[in-house]
C-alpha positions as a printed Julia matrix, in Angstrom:
454×3 Matrix{Float64}:
 -64.15  17.19   70.85
 -65.18  17.91   74.43
 -64.82  15.4    77.17
 -68.24  14.15   78.25
 -69.75  15.56   81.4
 -69.18  13.06   84.2
 -72.06  12.17   86.48
 -70.65   9.35   88.61
 -71.65  10.09   92.21
 -68.28   9.18   93.72
 -66.54  11.52   91.29
 -68.97  14.36   91.97
 -68.51  13.93   95.7
 -64.76  14.34   95.15
 -65.44  17.92   94.05
 -68.05  18.72   96.71
 -65.87  20.46   99.32
 -63.47  23.37   99.58
 -62.0   25.15  102.61
 -65.31  26.86  103.46
 -66.7   24.03  105.58
 -69.69  23.63  103.28
 -70.45  20.59  101.14
 -72.22  20.86   97.79
 -72.5   18.03   95.27
 -72.79  19.24   91.64
 -74.98  17.53   89.04
 -71.97  16.88   86.83
 -68.24  17.48   86.6
 -66.25  18.57   83.55
 -62.46  18.18   83.51
 -61.09  19.84   80.35
 -57.38  19.55   79.6
 -57.18  22.38   77.07
 -58.63  25.74   76.19
 -60.54  24.18   73.31
 -62.17  21.6    75.56
 -63.14  24.36   77.99
 -64.8   26.3    75.17
 -66.74  23.2    74.15
 -68.02  22.66   77.71
 -69.09  26.29   78.04
 -70.89  26.2    74.68
 -72.69  23.03   75.67
 -73.87  24.58   78.92
 -74.86  27.81   77.16
 -76.97  25.86   74.67
 -78.81  23.72   77.22
 -79.04  26.3    80.01
 -76.88  24.41   82.5
 -75.06  26.49   85.1
 -71.29  26.27   85.29
 -69.03  26.9    88.28
 -65.28  27.04   87.56
 -62.86  25.64   90.13
 -59.13  25.19   90.55
 -57.52  23.79   93.68
 -60.74  24.33   95.64
 -59.0   26.15   98.48
 -61.74  28.79   98.68
 -62.84  29.74  102.2
 -66.09  31.27  100.88
 -67.59  28.3    98.95
 -66.85  30.04   95.64
 -65.46  26.84   94.08
 -68.28  24.41   94.87
 -71.85  24.11   93.57
 -74.99  22.18   94.56
 -76.37  22.13   91.01
 -75.18  22.41   87.43
 -71.68  21.6    86.21
 -68.51  21.94   88.27
 -65.79  22.9    85.77
 -62.47  21.71   87.18
 -59.45  23.31   85.49
 -56.9   21.27   87.46
 -55.71  19.39   84.36
 -54.67  22.65   82.68
 -51.61  22.98   84.88
 -48.7   23.87   82.61
 -46.17  26.64   83.1
 -45.88  27.49   79.42
 -42.97  29.91   79.24
 -40.75  32.1    81.42
 -39.37  35.14   79.57
 -36.48  36.28   81.73
 -35.76  39.33   79.56
 -39.36  40.58   79.67
 -39.81  39.36   83.26
 -43.05  37.55   82.49
 -44.39  34.02   82.75
 -47.22  32.43   80.76
 -49.26  29.79   82.57
 -52.45  27.8    82.28
 -55.18  28.45   84.81
 -54.69  25.17   86.66
 -50.99  25.76   87.35
 -50.22  25.64   91.08
 -49.03  28.99   92.4
 -45.97  27.47   94.1
 -44.95  25.75   90.85
 -45.11  29.11   89.08
 -42.97  30.65   91.81
 -40.4   27.86   91.48
 -40.27  28.21   87.68
 -39.69  31.94   88.06
 -37.07  31.47   90.78
 -35.09  29.15   88.5
 -34.6   32.2    86.26
 -33.7   34.5    89.16
 -37.18  36.02   89.24
 -40.05  36.31   91.72
 -43.79  35.86   91.29
 -44.74  38.04   94.2
 -48.28  37.05   95.33
 -47.94  34.47   98.08
 -51.27  33.09   99.32
 -50.76  30.8   102.3
 -52.24  27.91  100.31
 -49.77  28.43   97.43
 -48.8   24.73   97.36
 -52.38  23.76   96.52
 -54.14  26.81   95.03
 -54.09  27.55   91.3
 -53.3   30.64   89.29
 -56.87  30.69   87.97
 -58.21  30.68   91.51
 -55.74  33.36   92.57
 -56.91  35.55   89.71
 -60.57  34.79   90.39
 -60.38  36.05   93.98
 -57.48  38.51   93.55
 -55.43  36.51   96.05
 -52.7   38.14   98.06
 -50.77  36.89  101.08
 -48.25  38.1   103.61
 -46.04  39.99  101.13
 -48.95  42.02   99.77
 -47.66  44.73  102.09
 -44.89  45.44   99.59
 -45.94  43.82   96.35
 -49.72  44.19   96.2
 -52.33  41.54   95.4
 -52.57  39.38   92.27
 -54.28  42.06   90.18
 -51.14  44.18   89.95
 -49.19  41.26   88.47
 -51.61  40.21   85.7
 -50.46  41.39   82.27
 -52.7   39.38   79.93
 -55.6   36.92   80.1
 -57.32  34.43   77.86
 -60.97  34.3    78.92
 -63.91  32.18   77.8
 -67.13  34.17   78.08
 -70.5   32.68   79.0
 -71.38  32.43   75.3
 -68.31  30.3    74.57
 -66.58  33.21   72.85
 -62.86  33.57   73.57
 -61.37  37.0    74.29
 -57.67  37.82   74.51
 -56.97  40.73   76.84
 -53.74  42.65   77.48
 -53.09  45.53   79.83
 -52.63  48.94   78.23
 -49.11  50.16   79.05
 -50.1   53.83   78.85
 -49.44  55.96   81.9
 -52.21  58.4    80.88
 -55.59  57.67   79.33
 -58.81  59.7    79.33
 -60.86  57.78   76.75
 -64.27  56.86   78.12
 -65.21  55.71   81.6
 -62.4   54.38   83.76
 -64.38  51.16   84.1
 -63.8   50.43   80.4
 -60.1   51.24   80.26
 -58.76  47.84   81.23
 -61.07  44.82   80.78
 -58.54  42.59   82.55
 -59.78  44.16   85.77
 -63.31  42.96   85.04
 -62.18  39.38   85.54
 -59.59  39.66   88.32
 -61.58  39.2    91.51
 -64.84  38.32   89.73
 -64.91  34.79   91.28
 -65.84  33.08   88.03
 -69.06  35.07   87.58
 -68.09  37.0    84.42
 -65.86  34.61   82.5
 -63.5   31.66   82.79
 -59.77  32.36   82.72
 -57.9   29.59   80.91
 -54.4   31.14   80.77
 -52.55  34.22   81.91
 -49.36  36.17   81.44
 -47.98  37.36   84.76
 -45.38  39.96   85.64
 -42.26  38.9    87.54
 -39.81  40.8    89.71
 -36.09  40.28   90.39
 -35.46  37.97   93.31
 -34.18  39.95   96.29
 -30.52  39.46   97.13
 -31.34  38.57  100.69
 -34.36  37.92  102.87
 -34.25  38.05  106.66
 -37.16  37.05  108.88
 -37.67  38.45  112.36
 -39.97  36.86  114.93
 -40.61  39.65  117.45
 -42.35  38.58  120.7
 -44.4   40.75  123.05
 -46.06  40.47  126.43
 -49.33  41.95  125.16
 -51.35  42.58  122.0
 -51.33  46.37  122.33
 -47.55  46.61  122.09
 -47.38  44.12  119.22
 -49.85  46.12  117.13
 -48.11  49.36  118.1
 -44.93  47.83  116.65
 -46.78  47.07  113.39
 -47.76  50.73  113.02
 -44.23  51.88  113.88
 -42.7   49.54  111.28
 -45.19  50.69  108.63
 -44.42  54.33  109.32
 -40.65  53.95  109.68
 -38.35  55.72  107.24
 -35.49  53.38  108.18
 -36.86  49.84  107.94
 -38.97  48.65  104.99
 -40.78  45.37  105.78
 -42.22  43.31  102.99
 -44.58  41.62  105.43
 -45.85  42.17  108.97
 -47.78  39.14  110.2
 -49.52  39.03  113.57
 -50.15  36.02  115.83
 -52.17  36.24  119.03
 -51.58  33.79  121.88
 -54.16  31.32  120.55
 -52.62  31.37  117.07
 -49.15  30.83  118.52
 -50.46  27.83  120.46
 -51.91  26.36  117.25
 -48.63  26.9   115.38
 -46.62  25.4   118.24
 -48.9   22.38  118.39
 -48.25  21.66  114.73
 -44.6   22.65  114.36
 -43.16  23.28  117.8
 -41.89  26.62  119.08
 -40.3   27.74  115.82
 -41.6   31.28  116.02
 -41.72  32.12  119.72
 -40.77  30.89  123.14
 -43.56  29.25  125.2
 -45.71  31.78  126.99
 -45.35  34.55  124.43
 -48.59  36.56  124.45
 -48.34  38.07  120.97
 -45.89  37.98  118.09
 -45.15  39.92  114.92
 -43.31  38.16  112.11
 -41.58  40.57  109.74
 -39.47  40.07  106.64
 -36.82  42.48  105.41
 -35.85  41.83  101.79
 -33.53  43.75   99.49
 -29.89  44.29   98.66
 -26.89  44.63  100.95
 -27.01  44.02  104.67
 -30.32  43.98  106.53
 -30.69  46.85  109.03
 -30.93  44.52  112.01
 -29.78  47.1   114.55
 -32.55  49.43  113.44
 -35.12  46.64  113.66
 -33.92  45.8   117.17
 -34.12  49.43  118.23
 -37.64  49.78  116.85
 -38.78  46.57  118.54
 -37.3   47.64  121.88
 -39.01  51.04  121.67
 -42.36  49.25  121.39
 -41.82  46.99  124.38
 -40.76  43.82  122.59
 -39.05  40.98  124.45
 -35.87  41.68  122.52
 -33.84  39.0   124.32
 -36.19  36.42  122.77
 -36.32  37.99  119.3
 -35.4   35.45  116.63
 -33.58  36.29  113.41
 -34.2   33.82  110.57
 -31.59  34.17  107.82
 -31.34  30.78  106.12
 -33.71  29.49  103.47
 -34.54  26.55  105.74
 -35.51  28.78  108.68
 -37.6   31.05  106.46
 -39.39  28.0   105.1
 -40.04  26.75  108.63
 -41.54  30.11  109.58
 -43.83  29.95  106.56
 -44.88  26.4   107.44
 -45.66  27.49  110.99
 -47.79  30.35  109.63
 -49.62  27.97  107.27
 -50.23  25.54  110.14
 -52.67  27.98  111.75
 -55.37  28.02  109.03
 -54.66  24.4   108.12
 -55.21  23.26  111.71
 -58.31  25.38  112.08
 -59.69  23.89  108.85
 -59.17  20.43  110.32
 -60.9   21.38  113.57
 -63.81  22.82  111.65
 -64.09  19.72  109.46
 -64.53  17.55  112.56
 -67.71  19.49  113.4
 -69.36  19.07  109.99
 -71.31  15.93  110.98
 -72.92  18.02  113.75
 -73.75  20.98  111.51
 -70.76  22.99  112.67
 -67.71  24.28  110.82
 -64.96  26.86  110.9
 -66.28  30.4   110.62
 -63.61  32.76  109.37
 -63.32  36.45  108.57
 -60.99  38.43  106.35
 -62.09  41.98  107.08
 -59.6   44.84  107.07
 -59.37  48.36  108.44
 -56.84  51.18  107.95
 -53.76  49.74  109.64
 -53.57  52.45  112.32
 -57.0   51.34  113.6
 -56.26  47.62  113.77
 -55.89  47.5   117.55
 -59.24  49.28  117.95
 -60.91  46.87  115.5
 -59.56  43.74  117.17
 -60.51  45.05  120.61
 -64.04  45.64  119.33
 -64.21  42.14  117.83
 -63.06  40.61  121.11
 -65.6   42.62  123.11
 -68.45  41.55  120.83
 -67.47  37.88  121.22
 -67.34  38.22  125.0
 -70.74  39.93  125.13
 -72.24  37.12  123.05
 -70.7   34.47  125.29
 -68.76  32.72  122.54
 -65.15  31.58  122.65
 -62.6   34.04  121.34
 -61.41  33.47  117.78
 -57.88  32.56  116.87
 -56.54  35.82  115.39
 -53.59  35.99  113.03
 -52.6   37.4   109.68
 -51.68  40.45  107.69
 -51.52  43.15  110.33
 -49.33  45.33  108.13
 -52.33  45.83  105.87
 -54.77  46.18  108.78
 -56.04  42.75  107.79
 -56.29  40.0   110.43
 -58.1   36.68  110.17
 -60.5   35.55  112.88
 -61.08  31.79  112.98
 -63.96  30.54  115.14
 -64.97  26.89  115.52
 -68.73  26.29  115.65
 -69.66  22.95  117.23
 -73.1   22.82  115.6
 -75.56  24.75  113.44
 -76.81  26.85  116.35
 -73.24  27.89  117.16
 -72.76  28.9   113.51
 -75.7   31.29  113.85
 -74.38  32.81  117.08
 -70.89  33.28  115.66
 -72.15  34.74  112.38
 -74.22  37.26  114.34
 -71.04  38.37  116.13
 -69.18  38.5   112.8
 -71.89  40.71  111.31
 -71.73  43.1   114.24
 -67.94  43.16  113.89
 -68.25  43.94  110.18
 -70.58  46.85  110.91
 -67.96  48.28  113.27
 -65.19  47.61  110.76
 -67.05  49.44  107.98
 -67.64  52.38  110.32
 -63.85  52.55  110.69
 -63.42  52.77  106.93
 -62.79  49.06  106.5
 -63.93  46.27  104.22
 -65.99  43.09  104.59
 -63.5   41.04  102.56
 -59.86  41.9   101.96
 -58.5   38.88  100.09
 -60.76  35.8   100.02
 -63.61  37.34   98.06
 -67.33  37.09   98.71
 -68.27  33.7    97.3
 -71.5   32.31   98.7
 -70.81  32.6   102.42
 -70.24  36.37  102.55
 -72.81  37.38   99.94
 -75.25  38.43  102.67
 -72.7   40.94  103.99
 -71.81  42.61  100.7
 -74.73  45.13  101.04
 -73.25  46.31  104.34
 -70.45  47.89  102.33
 -71.67  48.52   98.78
 -74.45  50.97   98.04
 -77.51  50.0    95.96
 -75.98  52.03   93.11
 -72.74  50.03   93.26
 -74.63  46.76   93.37
 -76.76  47.8    90.4
 -73.63  48.58   88.39
 -72.26  45.13   89.2
 -75.52  43.48   88.15
 -75.47  45.41   84.89
 -72.01  44.08   84.11
 -73.13  40.57   85.02
 -76.11  40.86   82.64
 -73.9   42.11   79.84
 -71.27  39.39   80.11
 -73.49  36.53   81.3
 -77.06  37.34   80.18
 -78.36  33.84   80.95
 -76.77  33.81   84.4
 -75.02  30.48   83.92
 -71.6   31.32   85.42
 -70.85  30.61   89.08
 -74.43  30.98   90.37
 -74.58  32.14   93.97
 -71.16  33.77   93.99
 -70.94  37.47   94.9
 -74.47  38.56   93.84
């Protein structure tokens, strides 16, 4: 028997916000604790025409996990790590399992769940699958999609489908689109089906991990170092994270100068993971060749220091979220980007973004993130609704330049509701029509996650 839909206003308001800065109060909330209860909720909505927006930890920066009408389907109660198979290197989990809990369960068996979104202590596996989450270590390990082996999905009709990746290395049967239905749902932001459980691939834990905080006197040299590290045949970073001066100031304000000495203008945080000794001399030589302040370079070898570096990195978006939240009563919020360009063009893209902000007379964004993938984050704070409009105009002009460089509008956070207006900048009418055709096939009544993506 399904749990009744809950309509208490206080409860609904508890599910009205995510990390996007928007607030949407749903008409009802459903909180299933099992696959069967989820099926019952979906069937009820399908029969009465109610819309249904699935949500996990509600860490979305694009408003994908909130809704201003219909039912908000919270999967938080389905949070079990069901089984770790050390021999097969897989883990089975429910959709509401917290990513960090999955990582800890894997680590207890000497294994690694590689995707590492910054919000891993609060985001869920279902949410990570829904937006194809990644993180700093995507540079080596790839985003969530590459680690999904099987899914249990509830379709809009209430039908359950069990999907498993085909292990074949070669396959020419039919259109590529139809080869692996798992890929229909990874990154679909809840619009095509509701994932209730997953089997995920694991990797061996590396023998050692060393972090390097490499400071620079200017942004140009820091980003030149990123390219050199990517192209090196000697060092093999698993992440290359960039912090501009504003981002370093935010991190220092929250956690002190853990990453860089005061006054550092730009910093690259790298991790070298593997077996045997880390090639620290080679890292030092590479950093020096790019103009790094090598006397201030910090080597982080203990688990505690690596954790502190990660906390300092997480402090940047967390602090910016808090600053944005303070502007909500005035119609303002944080405005963030997650565009990406080919990594060799990152310096050009950031310079363009900075110029556009200056020309519009708005404050420069805090810039940080996954430089190794050509993927920075810009975080602006809009004081009011008018400032939101001005900043979004600058963002749109930046996205046009990014696309001209061969880049993307969204590299890891998805489209959701906030970025839907920019999707046509990148995808052709033919591509959008193909997406709509898939949506019609899997959700003919249009009840799943209305407003997301399309």
